[in-house]
DOMIMI-228794 format. One record per residue (C-alpha): residue number from 0; residue in one letter; chain; x, y, z. Coordinates in nm, 2 decimals, decimal comma. Layout:
<sites>
+------+------+-------+--------+--------+--------+
! mipa ! pavo ! lolum !     px !     py !     pz !
+------+------+-------+--------+--------+--------+
!  NUM !    A !     A !      X !      Y !      Z !
...
+------+------+-------+--------+--------+--------+
</sites>
This chain:
<sites>
+------+------+-------+--------+--------+--------+
! mipa ! pavo ! lolum !     px !     py !     pz !
+------+------+-------+--------+--------+--------+
!    0 !    X !     A !   1,11 !   0,93 !  -0,49 !
!    1 !    X !     A !   1,19 !   1,18 !  -0,21 !
!    2 !    X !     A !   0,82 !   1,25 !  -0,16 !
!    3 !    X !     A !   0,74 !   0,88 !  -0,15 !
!    4 !    X !     A !   1,01 !   0,81 !   0,10 !
!    5 !    X !     A !   0,92 !   1,10 !   0,33 !
!    6 !    X !     A !   0,55 !   1,01 !   0,33 !
!    7 !    X !     A !   0,62 !   0,65 !   0,41 !
!    8 !    X !     A !   0,86 !   0,75 !   0,68 !
!    9 !    X !     A !   0,59 !   0,95 !   0,86 !
!   10 !    X !     A !   0,31 !   0,70 !   0,82 !
!   11 !    X !     A !   0,37 !   0,47 !   1,11 !
!   12 !    X !     A !   0,50 !   0,76 !   1,33 !
!   13 !    X !     A !   0,19 !   0,96 !   1,25 !
!   14 !    X !     A !  -0,03 !   0,67 !   1,38 !
!   15 !    X !     A !   0,17 !   0,67 !   1,71 !
!   16 !    X !     A !   0,15 !   1,05 !   1,74 !
!   17 !    X !     A !  -0,23 !   1,06 !   1,68 !
!   18 !    X !     A !  -0,27 !   0,79 !   1,94 !
!   19 !    X !     A !  -0,05 !   0,96 !   2,19 !
!   20 !    X !     A !  -0,22 !   1,30 !   2,15 !
!   21 !    X !     A !  -0,56 !   1,15 !   2,19 !
!   22 !    X !     A !  -0,46 !   0,97 !   2,51 !
!   23 !    X !     A !  -0,32 !   1,30 !   2,65 !
!   24 !    X !     A !  -0,63 !   1,49 !   2,55 !
!   25 !    X !     A !  -0,85 !   1,22 !   2,71 !
!   26 !    X !     A !  -0,65 !   1,22 !   3,03 !
!   27 !    X !     A !  -0,67 !   1,60 !   3,07 !
!   28 !    X !     A !  -1,04 !   1,59 !   3,00 !
!   29 !    X !     A !  -1,11 !   1,31 !   3,24 !
!   30 !    X !     A !  -0,91 !   1,48 !   3,52 !
!   31 !    X !     A !  -1,02 !   1,83 !   3,43 !
!   32 !    X !     A !  -0,67 !   1,94 !   3,36 !
!   33 !    X !     A !  -0,71 !   2,28 !   3,19 !
!   34 !    X !     A !  -0,67 !   2,65 !   3,23 !
!   35 !    X !     A !  -1,00 !   2,77 !   3,38 !
!   36 !    X !     A !  -1,15 !   3,10 !   3,26 !
!   37 !    X !     A !  -1,42 !   3,31 !   3,42 !
!   38 !    X !     A !  -1,78 !   3,22 !   3,32 !
!   39 !    X !     A !  -1,82 !   3,56 !   3,15 !
!   40 !    X !     A !  -1,56 !   3,48 !   2,89 !
!   41 !    X !     A !  -1,69 !   3,38 !   2,54 !
!   42 !    X !     A !  -1,69 !   3,00 !   2,46 !
!   43 !    X !     A !  -1,42 !   3,05 !   2,18 !
!   44 !    X !     A !  -1,18 !   3,20 !   2,44 !
!   45 !    X !     A !  -1,26 !   2,93 !   2,70 !
!   46 !    X !     A !  -1,20 !   2,65 !   2,44 !
!   47 !    X !     A !  -0,87 !   2,81 !   2,33 !
!   48 !    X !     A !  -0,73 !   2,83 !   2,68 !
!   49 !    X !     A !  -0,86 !   2,48 !   2,76 !
!   50 !    X !     A !  -0,65 !   2,33 !   2,48 !
!   51 !    X !     A !  -0,32 !   2,49 !   2,59 !
!   52 !    X !     A !  -0,22 !   2,24 !   2,86 !
!   53 !    X !     A !  -0,31 !   1,92 !   2,67 !
!   54 !    X !     A !  -0,12 !   2,06 !   2,37 !
!   55 !    X !     A !   0,18 !   2,13 !   2,59 !
!   56 !    X !     A !   0,17 !   1,79 !   2,75 !
!   57 !    X !     A !   0,16 !   1,62 !   2,41 !
!   58 !    X !     A !   0,41 !   1,85 !   2,24 !
!   59 !    X !     A !   0,69 !   1,86 !   2,50 !
!   60 !    X !     A !   0,76 !   1,48 !   2,52 !
!   61 !    X !     A !   0,75 !   1,44 !   2,14 !
!   62 !    X !     A !   0,98 !   1,74 !   2,09 !
!   63 !    X !     A !   1,21 !   1,62 !   2,36 !
!   64 !    X !     A !   1,23 !   1,28 !   2,18 !
!   65 !    X !     A !   1,31 !   1,45 !   1,85 !
!   66 !    X !     A !   1,59 !   1,65 !   2,02 !
!   67 !    X !     A !   1,73 !   1,34 !   2,18 !
!   68 !    X !     A !   1,74 !   1,14 !   1,86 !
!   69 !    X !     A !   1,88 !   1,43 !   1,66 !
!   70 !    X !     A !   2,15 !   1,51 !   1,92 !
!   71 !    X !     A !   2,26 !   1,15 !   1,96 !
!   72 !    X !     A !   2,29 !   1,10 !   1,58 !
!   73 !    X !     A !   2,46 !   1,43 !   1,51 !
!   74 !    X !     A !   2,15 !   1,58 !   1,34 !
!   75 !    X !     A !   2,13 !   1,31 !   1,07 !
!   76 !    X !     A !   1,81 !   1,15 !   1,20 !
!   77 !    X !     A !   1,48 !   1,25 !   1,36 !
!   78 !    X !     A !   1,18 !   1,05 !   1,49 !
!   79 !    X !     A !   1,06 !   0,95 !   1,14 !
!   80 !    X !     A !   1,40 !   0,88 !   0,98 !
!   81 !    X !     A !   1,51 !   0,70 !   1,30 !
!   82 !    X !     A !   1,21 !   0,47 !   1,29 !
!   83 !    X !     A !   1,28 !   0,39 !   0,92 !
!   84 !    X !     A !   1,64 !   0,31 !   1,00 !
!   85 !    X !     A !   1,52 !   0,06 !   1,25 !
!   86 !    X !     A !   1,26 !  -0,08 !   1,01 !
!   87 !    X !     A !   1,51 !  -0,09 !   0,72 !
!   88 !    X !     A !   1,75 !  -0,32 !   0,89 !
!   89 !    X !     A !   1,53 !  -0,64 !   0,88 !
!   90 !    X !     A !   1,37 !  -0,54 !   0,55 !
!   91 !    X !     A !   1,71 !  -0,51 !   0,37 !
!   92 !    X !     A !   1,79 !  -0,86 !   0,48 !
!   93 !    X !     A !   1,48 !  -0,98 !   0,30 !
!   94 !    X !     A !   1,57 !  -0,90 !  -0,06 !
!   95 !    X !     A !   1,63 !  -1,26 !  -0,16 !
!   96 !    X !     A !   1,36 !  -1,46 !  -0,35 !
!   97 !    X !     A !   1,22 !  -1,62 !  -0,03 !
!   98 !    X !     A !   1,24 !  -1,28 !   0,14 !
!   99 !    X !     A !   1,03 !  -1,11 !  -0,14 !
!  100 !    X !     A !   0,77 !  -1,38 !  -0,08 !
!  101 !    X !     A !   0,75 !  -1,25 !   0,28 !
!  102 !    X !     A !   0,77 !  -0,88 !   0,21 !
!  103 !    X !     A !   0,50 !  -0,86 !  -0,06 !
!  104 !    X !     A !   0,23 !  -1,04 !   0,13 !
!  105 !    X !     A !   0,32 !  -0,84 !   0,44 !
!  106 !    X !     A !   0,27 !  -0,52 !   0,24 !
!  107 !    X !     A !  -0,08 !  -0,65 !   0,14 !
!  108 !    X !     A !  -0,15 !  -0,74 !   0,50 !
!  109 !    X !     A !  -0,08 !  -0,38 !   0,61 !
!  110 !    X !     A !  -0,32 !  -0,26 !   0,34 !
!  111 !    X !     A !  -0,59 !  -0,48 !   0,50 !
!  112 !    X !     A !  -0,56 !  -0,27 !   0,82 !
!  113 !    X !     A !  -0,56 !   0,07 !   0,63 !
!  114 !    X !     A !  -0,18 !   0,11 !   0,62 !
!  115 !    X !     A !  -0,02 !   0,18 !   0,28 !
!  116 !    X !     A !   0,21 !  -0,12 !   0,29 !
!  117 !    X !     A !   0,32 !  -0,09 !  -0,07 !
!  118 !    X !     A !   0,46 !   0,25 !   0,00 !
!  119 !    X !     A !   0,63 !   0,15 !   0,32 !
!  120 !    X !     A !   0,81 !  -0,15 !   0,15 !
!  121 !    X !     A !   0,89 !   0,05 !  -0,16 !
!  122 !    X !     A !   1,07 !   0,32 !   0,04 !
!  123 !    X !     A !   1,32 !   0,05 !   0,15 !
!  124 !    X !     A !   1,34 !  -0,14 !  -0,18 !
!  125 !    X !     A !   1,34 !   0,16 !  -0,42 !
!  126 !    X !     A !   1,72 !   0,22 !  -0,40 !
!  127 !    X !     A !   1,78 !  -0,15 !  -0,46 !
!  128 !    X !     A !   1,54 !  -0,15 !  -0,76 !
!  129 !    X !     A !   1,71 !   0,15 !  -0,91 !
!  130 !    X !     A !   2,05 !  -0,01 !  -0,86 !
!  131 !    X !     A !   1,93 !  -0,32 !  -1,03 !
!  132 !    X !     A !   1,79 !  -0,12 !  -1,33 !
!  133 !    X !     A !   2,12 !   0,07 !  -1,35 !
!  134 !    X !     A !   2,33 !  -0,25 !  -1,34 !
!  135 !    X !     A !   2,11 !  -0,41 !  -1,61 !
!  136 !    X !     A !   2,12 !  -0,09 !  -1,83 !
!  137 !    X !     A !   2,50 !  -0,12 !  -1,83 !
!  138 !    X !     A !   2,48 !  -0,49 !  -1,89 !
!  139 !    X !     A !   2,24 !  -0,44 !  -2,18 !
!  140 !    X !     A !   2,47 !  -0,18 !  -2,34 !
!  141 !    X !     A !   2,75 !  -0,44 !  -2,33 !
!  142 !    X !     A !   2,58 !  -0,77 !  -2,42 !
!  143 !    X !     A !   2,21 !  -0,71 !  -2,50 !
!  144 !    X !     A !   1,93 !  -0,92 !  -2,35 !
!  145 !    X !     A !   2,15 !  -1,21 !  -2,28 !
!  146 !    X !     A !   2,36 !  -1,00 !  -2,03 !
!  147 !    X !     A !   2,06 !  -0,90 !  -1,82 !
!  148 !    X !     A !   2,06 !  -1,03 !  -1,46 !
!  149 !    X !     A !   1,75 !  -1,12 !  -1,26 !
!  150 !    X !     A !   1,75 !  -0,94 !  -0,92 !
!  151 !    X !     A !   1,49 !  -1,07 !  -0,66 !
!  152 !    X !     A !   1,36 !  -0,71 !  -0,60 !
!  153 !    X !     A !   1,22 !  -0,73 !  -0,95 !
!  154 !    X !     A !   0,94 !  -0,93 !  -0,80 !
!  155 !    X !     A !   0,81 !  -0,61 !  -0,63 !
!  156 !    X !     A !   0,61 !  -0,53 !  -0,93 !
!  157 !    X !     A !   0,39 !  -0,84 !  -0,87 !
!  158 !    X !     A !   0,22 !  -0,67 !  -0,59 !
!  159 !    X !     A !   0,02 !  -0,47 !  -0,84 !
!  160 !    X !     A !   0,08 !  -0,59 !  -1,19 !
!  161 !    X !     A !  -0,29 !  -0,59 !  -1,28 !
!  162 !    X !     A !  -0,50 !  -0,32 !  -1,12 !
!  163 !    X !     A !  -0,29 !  -0,17 !  -0,85 !
!  164 !    X !     A !  -0,19 !  -0,31 !  -0,50 !
!  165 !    X !     A !  -0,34 !  -0,65 !  -0,45 !
!  166 !    X !     A !  -0,40 !  -0,71 !  -0,83 !
!  167 !    X !     A !  -0,76 !  -0,60 !  -0,79 !
!  168 !    X !     A !  -0,86 !  -0,56 !  -1,16 !
!  169 !    X !     A !  -0,99 !  -0,92 !  -1,18 !
!  170 !    X !     A !  -1,22 !  -0,84 !  -0,89 !
!  171 !    X !     A !  -1,34 !  -0,53 !  -1,07 !
!  172 !    X !     A !  -1,41 !  -0,73 !  -1,39 !
!  173 !    X !     A !  -1,61 !  -0,99 !  -1,19 !
!  174 !    X !     A !  -1,79 !  -0,71 !  -1,02 !
!  175 !    X !     A !  -1,93 !  -0,57 !  -1,34 !
!  176 !    X !     A !  -2,16 !  -0,88 !  -1,35 !
!  177 !    X !     A !  -2,23 !  -0,89 !  -0,98 !
!  178 !    X !     A !  -2,57 !  -0,94 !  -0,83 !
!  179 !    X !     A !  -2,50 !  -0,69 !  -0,56 !
!  180 !    X !     A !  -2,57 !  -0,33 !  -0,67 !
!  181 !    X !     A !  -2,30 !  -0,20 !  -0,44 !
!  182 !    X !     A !  -2,03 !  -0,42 !  -0,60 !
!  183 !    X !     A !  -2,16 !  -0,34 !  -0,95 !
!  184 !    X !     A !  -2,15 !   0,04 !  -0,89 !
!  185 !    X !     A !  -1,80 !   0,03 !  -0,74 !
!  186 !    X !     A !  -1,67 !  -0,19 !  -1,02 !
!  187 !    X !     A !  -1,80 !   0,05 !  -1,29 !
!  188 !    X !     A !  -1,62 !   0,34 !  -1,12 !
!  189 !    X !     A !  -1,30 !   0,14 !  -1,06 !
!  190 !    X !     A !  -1,26 !  -0,01 !  -1,40 !
!  191 !    X !     A !  -1,06 !   0,26 !  -1,58 !
!  192 !    X !     A !  -0,85 !   0,37 !  -1,28 !
!  193 !    X !     A !  -0,77 !   0,00 !  -1,23 !
!  194 !    X !     A !  -0,63 !  -0,02 !  -1,58 !
!  195 !    X !     A !  -0,39 !   0,25 !  -1,48 !
!  196 !    X !     A !  -0,30 !   0,08 !  -1,16 !
!  197 !    X !     A !  -0,51 !   0,30 !  -0,94 !
!  198 !    X !     A !  -0,73 !   0,09 !  -0,71 !
!  199 !    X !     A !  -0,84 !   0,32 !  -0,43 !
!  200 !    X !     A !  -1,20 !   0,32 !  -0,56 !
!  201 !    X !     A !  -1,22 !  -0,06 !  -0,52 !
!  202 !    X !     A !  -1,00 !  -0,07 !  -0,20 !
!  203 !    X !     A !  -1,22 !   0,18 !  -0,02 !
!  204 !    X !     A !  -1,55 !   0,11 !  -0,21 !
!  205 !    X !     A !  -1,59 !  -0,27 !  -0,18 !
!  206 !    X !     A !  -1,43 !  -0,23 !   0,07 !
!  207 !    X !     A !  -1,12 !  -0,45 !   0,10 !
!  208 !    X !     A !  -0,98 !  -0,31 !   0,42 !
!  209 !    X !     A !  -1,11 !  -0,47 !   0,74 !
!  210 !    X !     A !  -1,30 !  -0,72 !   0,52 !
!  211 !    X !     A !  -1,17 !  -1,07 !   0,59 !
!  212 !    X !     A !  -1,36 !  -1,22 !   0,29 !
!  213 !    X !     A !  -1,17 !  -1,00 !   0,04 !
!  214 !    X !     A !  -0,84 !  -0,96 !   0,24 !
!  215 !    X !     A !  -0,76 !  -1,33 !   0,20 !
!  216 !    X !     A !  -0,75 !  -1,33 !  -0,18 !
!  217 !    X !     A !  -0,60 !  -0,98 !  -0,17 !
!  218 !    X !     A !  -0,29 !  -1,13 !   0,00 !
!  219 !    X !     A !  -0,30 !  -1,48 !  -0,15 !
!  220 !    X !     A !  -0,32 !  -1,38 !  -0,52 !
!  221 !    X !     A !   0,01 !  -1,18 !  -0,48 !
!  222 !    X !     A !   0,19 !  -1,50 !  -0,38 !
!  223 !    X !     A !   0,04 !  -1,68 !  -0,68 !
!  224 !    X !     A !   0,13 !  -1,41 !  -0,92 !
!  225 !    X !     A !   0,48 !  -1,39 !  -0,78 !
!  226 !    X !     A !   0,53 !  -1,76 !  -0,82 !
!  227 !    X !     A !   0,41 !  -1,76 !  -1,18 !
!  228 !    X !     A !   0,62 !  -1,45 !  -1,27 !
!  229 !    X !     A !   0,93 !  -1,61 !  -1,12 !
!  230 !    X !     A !   0,88 !  -1,91 !  -1,35 !
!  231 !    X !     A !   0,84 !  -1,66 !  -1,64 !
!  232 !    X !     A !   1,18 !  -1,51 !  -1,56 !
!  233 !    X !     A !   1,35 !  -1,85 !  -1,51 !
!  234 !    X !     A !   1,24 !  -1,99 !  -1,84 !
!  235 !    X !     A !   1,34 !  -1,67 !  -2,02 !
!  236 !    X !     A !   0,99 !  -1,55 !  -2,13 !
!  237 !    X !     A !   1,04 !  -1,24 !  -1,92 !
!  238 !    X !     A !   1,35 !  -1,02 !  -1,90 !
!  239 !    X !     A !   1,44 !  -0,79 !  -1,61 !
!  240 !    X !     A !   1,38 !  -0,42 !  -1,67 !
!  241 !    X !     A !   1,67 !  -0,19 !  -1,74 !
!  242 !    X !     A !   1,48 !   0,14 !  -1,80 !
!  243 !    X !     A !   1,32 !   0,28 !  -1,48 !
!  244 !    X !     A !   0,96 !   0,40 !  -1,53 !
!  245 !    X !     A !   0,86 !   0,62 !  -1,24 !
!  246 !    X !     A !   0,50 !   0,70 !  -1,33 !
!  247 !    X !     A !   0,16 !   0,53 !  -1,35 !
!  248 !    X !     A !   0,08 !   0,40 !  -1,69 !
!  249 !    X !     A !  -0,19 !   0,16 !  -1,83 !
!  250 !    X !     A !  -0,12 !  -0,21 !  -1,79 !
!  251 !    X !     A !   0,16 !  -0,33 !  -2,01 !
!  252 !    X !     A !   0,29 !   0,01 !  -2,11 !
!  253 !    X !     A !   0,55 !   0,05 !  -1,83 !
!  254 !    X !     A !   0,66 !  -0,32 !  -1,87 !
!  255 !    X !     A !   0,72 !  -0,26 !  -2,24 !
!  256 !    X !     A !   0,90 !   0,07 !  -2,20 !
!  257 !    X !     A !   1,12 !  -0,07 !  -1,92 !
!  258 !    X !     A !   1,23 !  -0,37 !  -2,13 !
!  259 !    X !     A !   1,14 !  -0,30 !  -2,49 !
!  260 !    X !     A !   0,99 !  -0,65 !  -2,51 !
!  261 !    X !     A !   0,63 !  -0,73 !  -2,61 !
!  262 !    X !     A !   0,65 !  -1,04 !  -2,39 !
!  263 !    X !     A !   0,68 !  -0,83 !  -2,08 !
!  264 !    X !     A !   0,40 !  -0,61 !  -2,20 !
!  265 !    X !     A !   0,14 !  -0,88 !  -2,24 !
!  266 !    X !     A !   0,25 !  -1,04 !  -1,91 !
!  267 !    X !     A !   0,04 !  -0,79 !  -1,71 !
!  268 !    X !     A !  -0,27 !  -0,91 !  -1,90 !
!  269 !    X !     A !  -0,18 !  -1,28 !  -1,86 !
!  270 !    X !     A !  -0,16 !  -1,24 !  -1,49 !
!  271 !    X !     A !  -0,53 !  -1,16 !  -1,49 !
!  272 !    X !     A !  -0,58 !  -1,54 !  -1,52 !
!  273 !    X !     A !  -0,40 !  -1,67 !  -1,20 !
!  274 !    X !     A !  -0,51 !  -1,37 !  -1,00 !
!  275 !    X !     A !  -0,87 !  -1,41 !  -1,12 !
!  276 !    X !     A !  -0,87 !  -1,77 !  -1,02 !
!  277 !    X !     A !  -0,78 !  -1,67 !  -0,67 !
!  278 !    X !     A !  -1,03 !  -1,38 !  -0,65 !
!  279 !    X !     A !  -1,33 !  -1,56 !  -0,80 !
!  280 !    X !     A !  -1,45 !  -1,79 !  -0,52 !
!  281 !    X !     A !  -1,41 !  -1,51 !  -0,26 !
!  282 !    X !     A !  -1,59 !  -1,27 !  -0,48 !
!  283 !    X !     A !  -1,89 !  -1,50 !  -0,52 !
!  284 !    X !     A !  -1,92 !  -1,54 !  -0,14 !
!  285 !    X !     A !  -1,90 !  -1,17 !  -0,09 !
!  286 !    X !     A !  -2,14 !  -1,09 !  -0,37 !
!  287 !    X !     A !  -2,40 !  -1,34 !  -0,24 !
!  288 !    X !     A !  -2,36 !  -1,19 !   0,11 !
!  289 !    X !     A !  -2,42 !  -0,83 !   0,00 !
!  290 !    X !     A !  -2,70 !  -0,93 !  -0,24 !
!  291 !    X !     A !  -2,88 !  -1,10 !   0,04 !
!  292 !    X !     A !  -2,85 !  -0,79 !   0,26 !
!  293 !    X !     A !  -2,97 !  -0,57 !  -0,02 !
!  294 !    X !     A !  -3,27 !  -0,79 !  -0,08 !
!  295 !    X !     A !  -3,36 !  -0,79 !   0,29 !
!  296 !    X !     A !  -3,33 !  -0,42 !   0,30 !
!  297 !    X !     A !  -3,56 !  -0,38 !   0,00 !
!  298 !    X !     A !  -3,81 !  -0,62 !   0,16 !
!  299 !    X !     A !  -3,81 !  -0,43 !   0,48 !
!  300 !    X !     A !  -3,85 !  -0,10 !   0,30 !
!  301 !    X !     A !  -4,15 !  -0,24 !   0,10 !
!  302 !    X !     A !  -4,31 !  -0,36 !   0,42 !
+------+------+-------+--------+--------+--------+
</sites>
């Protein structure tokens, strides 16, 4: 949990730092701001001294900002933790059911731009999810399944119930019969990892990021799965988890171990249906598009 929290803290800040350093480097290069060395010096020495001033101009403001934040908060916060404290305030207010229907699509939207939205949201919701599991463990010990309480943060699991973030396993299954060789190849590689909730092969291989055709169902199917899952909890088919499972496992395993109920175990597989219904029309459009490009490339190569 600590590693997850720290990595998500630094993610947004690292984007800003990279942008800032590149801007400083470009400014120094455009205006020839560097330590000049005699022409007789070897290139490695010249390059090393040329980087000193851009490095200093980038490092000093960032270090000063870190010192200011640390001093003003008594050493309890830095740039990363301060940013997360600001981000956590509105996120913590969104832990109701309507709020979860905002947070989870937002996490998927961040993924579409190459940002690990699931990890960012999880860093804020993880304490609440652990608290919910702890409360339900105590309730289960006292009154069994009837004493369990549904907490809205439970819906966080819907972001990747079948195939990882964005519920991409239906897309992979469709891709096994795709006309496009690219989609078919990626799907073969992504099938087994997807069963374990690891979908980087399909996320980067299709790709989904920066791909509007696939980003739309990537976000939309999460909303559909959340709505269906909420109904499952309301009618009593599903029960909230009371045993935290903090590792990746094949579909259904973590749901069973966290609740000791077969209904929760098969739910992961049942969600392939509504998720697949959302994915299919977009998959067909993208498959036809790639297939046409591949055929045109083959025809041009033959000519």
